N, C-alpha and C positions, 0 to 999 in steps of 0.2 A: 165243720162245714157240712152242709146237707149233701149226701151222696146222691148220685143219680145214675141213670142209664144213658149210654152214648152209643151212637150209630155213626161208623165211618164207612164211606162207600167210594168206589170208583166205577164209572160207567163210560161206555163208548157212545152208545146211541140213545141213552135216557131211560132205558127199561129198568135198569137197576134202581134207579131213583124212584120210579114209580112204585116198585116193590117196597123200598124203604118208606115211603110215605104211607103205605098201607100198614107197614109194621109200626111205625109211630103212632098212627091213628088207633090201632089195636092196643098198644101198650098204654097209651093214654086213657082209653076206655076202662083200663083195669086200674086207673087211679095212680099211675106212675108218671113221673117226669122224665122225659127223654129229650136228649139234643141230638140233632142230626148235623153231620159234617161230611163235606167232600173230602176226599184225601189231601186235596190241596189246601183247604181251609182249616183243617184240624190243627189247633195251636195250643191245646190245653194240656195239663199233666194227667196222665193216665190214672194216677192215684186219686183224682177228683171223681172218679167213677166206681160204683159198685160193680158195674157190668159194663162191658164194652162189645159191641156187636161190629163185625167187620164184613162188608159184602163186597163182592167184585164180579164184574162180567168177565167173560172170556172173549178173546179175539184170537183166531188161528191157534186154538188149543193152548193158550197161555192166559192165566190171571193177569190182571193189570200190574205192571212193573212196580208202580209206586206203593201199591198194596203190599206186594212181596218185600220191597225195601222196608216199609214202616214196620211190618211184622218182625223181620230179622233185626232191625235196629232196636226194637222196643220189647223183644221177647222176654227179658228179665221182668220188666213192669207188668206185661200182660200176664205172666205166670202168677202174679200175686192177687189178681181178681178173677171174677167169673167171666168167661168170654164165649163168644159164639161166632161162627164163621158161616157165611152162605155164599154159594156160587150161583151165577146165573149164566146158563148155557143152553144151546139148542140141542145138544145131545140128550139133555135130560128130558126131551119130548118123548123120548121112548121109555115106556114103563120099566124096562129091564135095566135102564141106566139113570134112574131118577132118584137115587138114594146115594148118600155119602159113601156107602160101601160098594156101590156098583157104577158110579160114574167115573169114567177114566180120567177125567181132568182133575177131579178132586183127589182121587187116589194118587195121581202123578204129583199134585200140588203137595200133599202131605209126605210124599217120599223125599221131596226136595227141600223141606224146611223141618225145623225141630220143635216148633210150637205145636201144642196140642190144645185147642180150645175145648171148653166144656161141652158145647153143643156144636154140631155141624149139620147144615141142611143144604139141599140142592133144589133150585127151581129151574124149570123150563123158561126160556126167554121168548122173545118176539122175533119173527122173521118179517122184514119189511124191505124188499129189494129197492123200492123207489127211494128209501132214506139213505142208502148207501152210495158212496163215491163209486166211479165206474170199476176201479181195480178191486175194491172190497166186494162189490156185487158179483163180479166175475169169479173171484176166489171162493165166495160163500156159495155161489151157485154150484161150482165144481165140488165143493166139500158136500153139499146137499145131494148131489148127484151120486156120489160115492156112497152116502150113507142112506140112499133111497128116500131122500126127502123132496119137497117141491123145488123146481127150478125155474118155473115162470117168472119172468121179470116183473110181473104185475102182482105177484104174490105178497099178501100181508096177512100174517097169522099170528095171533097171540097165543102161545102154547102155555102160558103161566096157569097154574092151578091155584086160583085165589083162595080157595078154601084151605089149601095147605099152607099158604102165606099167613092167613088169619090164625091158623092153629100154631104156627110157629111164633107169631106175635104174642099169642096167649102165653105160650111156653116161656117166652123171653121175659115176660112180665112177672113170672113166678119162680124162675130157676135160681 
């Protein structure tokens, strides 16, 4: 069977999917085949892949529950192939918190699971208050207020460093 690269992701507001689409484009530009799945639609065998990339957004300081369940359930199979993990969160908008070694959510994530991917990356997400439900908007505004971020309800800022996303995609094509 022809081996390939797979990307599995979970997103709340769609920005992780946007990052995944850029990763797919970059990997395919390098001549590699890549399949993209939501955590809810992945029904393949992990052994069908040479490499598996897992991406998750954060909401209220926690990565997507289904991603955590998937990793914990499939750790033995994940450990037999090359893997990567990326986190999308607003804390990564701060230069001092935009690496796997300095991002508090990624550090906490890996303290709570035993899986160790080959590569880990962190991307800043998007802040779009108008997209959020009332409760989420208020909670995110409070969190942003505490972290000295923008709180105006009309704020829409994409913090993602797309050059960093492209570089990660290039690395994924060759690791």
